[in-house]
Legacy VTK file of the C-alpha trace (Angstrom):
# vtk DataFile Version 3.0
C-alpha trace
ASCII
DATASET POLYDATA
POINTS 226 float
28.229 16.410 68.521
28.956 16.742 64.821
30.940 14.246 62.853
33.374 15.419 60.194
33.700 13.018 57.324
36.499 13.089 54.826
36.321 11.460 51.411
39.256 10.509 49.198
39.178 10.369 45.461
41.514 7.405 45.352
44.210 5.387 47.067
46.853 7.880 45.938
45.169 10.709 47.859
44.659 8.489 50.901
48.302 7.476 50.999
49.476 10.902 49.785
51.944 9.414 47.336
54.599 11.523 45.574
52.739 11.087 42.285
49.633 12.570 43.884
51.616 15.487 45.223
52.815 16.264 41.678
49.270 16.400 40.278
47.510 18.019 43.230
48.010 21.550 41.890
47.096 20.663 38.272
43.505 21.270 37.248
43.608 18.842 34.327
45.276 15.512 33.850
48.453 15.167 31.841
47.897 16.391 28.301
48.437 13.947 25.446
49.180 15.349 22.030
47.218 14.290 18.984
50.363 12.758 17.526
50.775 10.576 20.581
47.081 9.727 20.741
46.924 8.679 17.099
50.482 7.477 16.930
51.145 4.175 15.258
54.390 2.533 14.251
52.914 1.665 10.836
51.185 5.030 10.322
54.130 6.485 8.410
53.948 3.615 5.920
50.462 4.591 4.734
49.867 6.836 1.728
47.159 8.876 3.503
48.366 11.473 5.956
46.726 12.109 9.289
45.087 15.359 8.168
43.287 13.669 5.264
42.263 10.792 7.501
40.623 13.215 9.929
38.809 14.879 7.010
37.504 11.541 5.767
36.454 10.535 9.262
34.607 13.793 9.843
32.842 13.584 6.493
31.788 9.970 7.097
30.368 10.759 10.527
28.509 13.810 9.189
27.099 11.873 6.212
25.946 9.008 8.454
24.313 11.460 10.850
22.461 13.250 8.055
21.320 9.970 6.511
19.999 8.766 9.868
18.089 11.995 10.483
16.707 12.396 6.960
12.941 11.924 6.779
11.304 10.258 3.770
10.098 12.700 1.154
6.355 12.524 0.519
5.191 14.473 -2.495
1.607 15.657 -2.791
0.339 16.865 -6.146
-2.703 19.138 -5.865
-5.711 18.938 -8.140
-5.705 21.170 -11.196
-9.517 21.073 -11.203
-10.629 19.693 -7.838
-13.895 17.721 -7.862
-16.558 19.291 -5.693
-17.148 16.174 -3.604
-13.451 15.401 -2.998
-11.405 17.048 -0.258
-7.773 15.864 0.031
-7.259 14.154 3.373
-10.989 13.679 3.976
-12.676 10.352 3.095
-15.626 10.132 0.733
-18.340 7.508 1.304
-20.331 5.841 -1.473
-23.394 3.640 -1.162
-23.153 0.389 -3.094
-24.121 -3.295 -3.001
-22.163 -6.507 -2.822
-23.157 -9.841 -4.295
-20.959 -12.761 -5.332
-23.551 -15.499 -5.695
-23.490 -16.369 -1.985
-23.220 -13.220 0.112
-25.315 -10.114 -0.371
-25.372 -6.813 1.506
-26.021 -3.129 1.078
-22.689 -1.515 1.851
-20.944 1.802 2.315
-17.508 2.133 0.728
-14.959 4.503 2.228
-12.603 6.047 -0.336
-9.666 8.410 -0.217
-8.811 10.253 -3.411
-10.737 7.645 -5.391
-9.174 4.584 -3.708
-11.584 2.280 -1.795
-10.046 1.413 1.568
-12.888 0.184 3.798
-16.319 -1.457 3.535
-19.073 -1.513 6.139
-22.769 -2.283 6.135
-25.372 0.280 5.152
-27.986 0.259 7.908
-30.154 2.863 6.168
-30.923 0.875 3.043
-31.454 -2.705 1.896
-32.679 -5.890 3.494
-29.420 -6.645 5.304
-29.950 -3.806 7.839
-26.227 -3.046 7.975
-25.120 -6.639 8.557
-21.986 -7.814 6.718
-19.722 -10.827 7.055
-15.943 -11.079 7.006
-15.906 -12.023 3.333
-17.677 -8.814 2.345
-15.382 -6.642 4.470
-12.260 -8.340 3.089
-13.449 -8.049 -0.509
-11.828 -4.595 -0.759
-8.442 -6.335 -0.729
-9.263 -7.895 -4.084
-9.078 -4.450 -5.655
-5.378 -4.278 -4.793
-4.439 -7.799 -5.893
-1.122 -7.518 -7.723
-1.892 -10.520 -9.907
-5.096 -9.031 -11.285
-5.197 -8.465 -15.012
-4.645 -4.843 -15.917
-6.296 -5.176 -19.304
-7.705 -7.556 -21.873
-5.699 -10.595 -23.014
-5.987 -13.110 -25.838
-3.976 -16.129 -24.777
-0.725 -14.699 -23.421
-0.832 -11.551 -25.538
-2.107 -8.157 -24.392
-4.994 -6.887 -26.463
-7.170 -3.810 -26.446
-10.806 -4.109 -25.388
-11.966 -3.170 -28.872
-9.929 -6.000 -30.421
-11.288 -8.533 -27.926
-14.884 -7.323 -28.412
-14.577 -7.593 -32.200
-13.163 -11.103 -31.953
-15.908 -12.277 -29.568
-18.679 -10.740 -31.686
-17.307 -12.448 -34.767
-17.219 -15.839 -33.021
-20.732 -15.384 -31.615
-22.047 -14.395 -35.049
-20.533 -17.572 -36.476
-22.220 -19.689 -33.767
-25.571 -18.002 -34.393
-25.237 -18.638 -38.127
-24.564 -22.353 -37.510
-26.741 -23.110 -34.462
-29.353 -20.355 -34.582
-28.984 -19.331 -30.935
-26.619 -18.641 -28.040
-27.151 -20.282 -24.647
-25.958 -18.283 -21.637
-25.672 -20.133 -18.306
-24.859 -18.114 -15.185
-25.594 -17.860 -11.506
-28.333 -15.657 -10.106
-28.025 -12.147 -11.504
-29.493 -9.299 -9.480
-27.290 -6.551 -10.857
-29.203 -4.153 -13.127
-25.948 -3.273 -14.879
-25.174 -6.902 -15.697
-28.735 -7.512 -16.826
-28.558 -4.457 -19.096
-25.291 -5.729 -20.571
-26.859 -9.131 -21.294
-29.885 -7.438 -22.814
-27.615 -5.346 -25.052
-25.791 -8.521 -26.122
-29.076 -10.230 -26.880
-30.213 -7.221 -28.923
-26.973 -7.076 -30.918
-27.325 -10.763 -31.823
-30.917 -10.413 -32.988
-32.580 -11.833 -29.881
-30.846 -15.210 -30.154
-29.519 -15.372 -26.564
-31.313 -17.832 -24.289
-30.911 -18.452 -20.546
-32.394 -21.899 -19.803
-33.500 -22.972 -16.341
-30.813 -25.090 -14.687
-31.102 -26.864 -11.352
-29.629 -24.660 -8.654
-29.491 -21.630 -10.950
-31.973 -18.785 -10.961
-32.625 -17.444 -14.448
-32.862 -13.673 -14.713
-35.238 -12.133 -17.216
-34.142 -9.360 -19.504
-35.393 -5.931 -18.480
-37.289 -3.818 -20.923
-34.970 -1.626 -22.907
-35.527 2.088 -22.499
LINES 1 227
226 0 1 2 3 4 5 6 7 8 9 10 11 12 13 14 15 16 17 18 19 20 21 22 23 24 25 26 27 28 29 30 31 32 33 34 35 36 37 38 39 40 41 42 43 44 45 46 47 48 49 50 51 52 53 54 55 56 57 58 59 60 61 62 63 64 65 66 67 68 69 70 71 72 73 74 75 76 77 78 79 80 81 82 83 84 85 86 87 88 89 90 91 92 93 94 95 96 97 98 99 100 101 102 103 104 105 106 107 108 109 110 111 112 113 114 115 116 117 118 119 120 121 122 123 124 125 126 127 128 129 130 131 132 133 134 135 136 137 138 139 140 141 142 143 144 145 146 147 148 149 150 151 152 153 154 155 156 157 158 159 160 161 162 163 164 165 166 167 168 169 170 171 172 173 174 175 176 177 178 179 180 181 182 183 184 185 186 187 188 189 190 191 192 193 194 195 196 197 198 199 200 201 202 203 204 205 206 207 208 209 210 211 212 213 214 215 216 217 218 219 220 221 222 223 224 225
């Protein structure tokens, strides 16, 4: 035996009130004009009419919607003459070494468009067999230190490298003339580039640079000049 269920939309339909009888044949509810919907006793006192207000409101909503949907603009400038070993979007790896007086490792440096972004050990070369510590890995952050000097300085004034080099050479020449030699004290130097620079300095000063043996410091010998 089936059961017929009847559902009412509200109390008015259940009680079949006169108000419900008036709206039963209407598809939509009672229409409200825009003037009544936006009506305000103080609206006539304003200097902006309703039409202009609706224009401003529509423009504000459209502008806010466009601003929220706008994506950041990223500009990419292509190479005029692209290097052969550089492909935009693809990293380039370079073999290098790291040494700061305490930590040493043969490393591989990952770069993108000439910017080093990652360091890992080089297992194919060196005595470290690819092992690196946290200090070596984090050393790449020092390249992006905002407080790093961007150029040469003399006191608080910016100077060119040529001006600084001339000033240092003049001071060193004065010391050599008075003392007869220059004493250079440093930590252990295993960099061929640094050793070549010291050798060039020693040659420019007439072989007057000495590196004495100091406790706890390994003295590097000058390589033979080519």
